[in-house]
C-alpha positions in Angstrom: 30.9 -20.7 36.7 29.7 -20.2 40.3 26.4 -18.4 41.0 26.6 -14.8 42.2 27.1 -14.8 46.0 28.4 -18.3 46.2 30.5 -18.7 49.3 29.1 -15.6 51.0 28.5 -15.9 54.7 25.3 -15.7 56.7 25.1 -13.1 59.4 22.4 -12.9 62.1 21.7 -9.9 64.4 19.1 -10.4 67.2 17.6 -7.6 69.2 15.5 -8.7 72.1 14.0 -6.9 75.1 16.2 -6.5 78.2 16.3 -4.3 81.3 17.8 -1.5 79.3 16.1 -2.1 75.9 12.4 -2.8 76.2 10.0 -4.2 73.6 9.0 -0.7 72.3 12.7 0.0 71.7 13.1 -3.2 69.8 10.1 -2.3 67.6 11.5 1.2 67.1 14.8 -0.3 65.9 13.0 -2.5 63.5 10.9 0.4 62.1 14.0 2.7 62.0 15.8 0.1 59.9 12.8 0.0 57.4 12.8 3.8 57.1 16.4 3.7 55.9 15.4 1.5 53.0 14.1 2.9 49.7 13.4 -0.5 48.2 12.0 -3.5 50.1 9.6 -6.4 49.7 7.0 -6.9 52.5 6.5 -10.6 53.5 2.8 -11.0 54.4 2.9 -14.4 56.1 6.0 -14.2 58.3 6.1 -13.1 62.0 4.3 -10.0 63.1 6.1 -8.0 60.4 8.8 -8.9 57.9 10.5 -7.5 54.8 13.4 -8.2 52.6 15.8 -5.3 51.7 18.5 -7.2 49.8 20.7 -8.8 51.0 18.9 -8.9 54.4 15.6 -10.3 55.7 14.2 -8.2 58.6 11.8 -10.1 60.9 9.8 -8.8 63.9 8.1 -11.6 65.9 7.3 -12.2 69.6 8.9 -8.8 70.5 12.2 -9.8 68.9 13.9 -8.3 65.9 16.0 -10.6 63.8 18.0 -9.4 60.8 19.5 -12.2 58.6 22.0 -11.3 55.9 22.9 -14.0 53.4 24.4 -13.9 50.0 24.8 -10.8 47.9 22.5 -11.3 44.8 19.1 -9.8 44.1 17.6 -13.0 42.5 14.8 -15.4 43.0 17.2 -17.8 44.5 18.3 -15.1 47.0 14.7 -14.4 47.9 14.0 -18.1 48.5 17.2 -18.4 50.7 16.2 -15.4 52.8 12.6 -16.6 53.1 13.7 -20.1 54.1 16.0 -18.7 56.8 13.3 -16.4 58.0 10.9 -19.3 58.3 13.4 -21.2 60.4 13.9 -18.1 62.7 10.1 -17.7 63.1 9.7 -21.4 63.9 12.4 -21.2 66.6 11.0 -18.0 68.1 7.5 -19.6 68.2 9.0 -22.7 70.0 10.6 -20.4 72.6 7.8 -17.9 73.2 4.5 -19.9 72.6 
């Protein structure tokens, strides 16, 4: 039998500062998203701030908010998948902005 969530897609939303959406607005969007969640896991060593609210990892780093949705389970494998994707996103943001 296939694992729960097998074949699910990966979706990425990126919110970055622009002329009409400054860095404060990006952070407000990130914080507003967290306030909607009743259950989430804070990730201490990722970006400026990050958390997982299944099935999405929310990452704020370098003034950019990235939301990565992958799979549909609430398992250790799902957490590892989201964490791995977040680390890739953080590495790419660091290469762009550092």
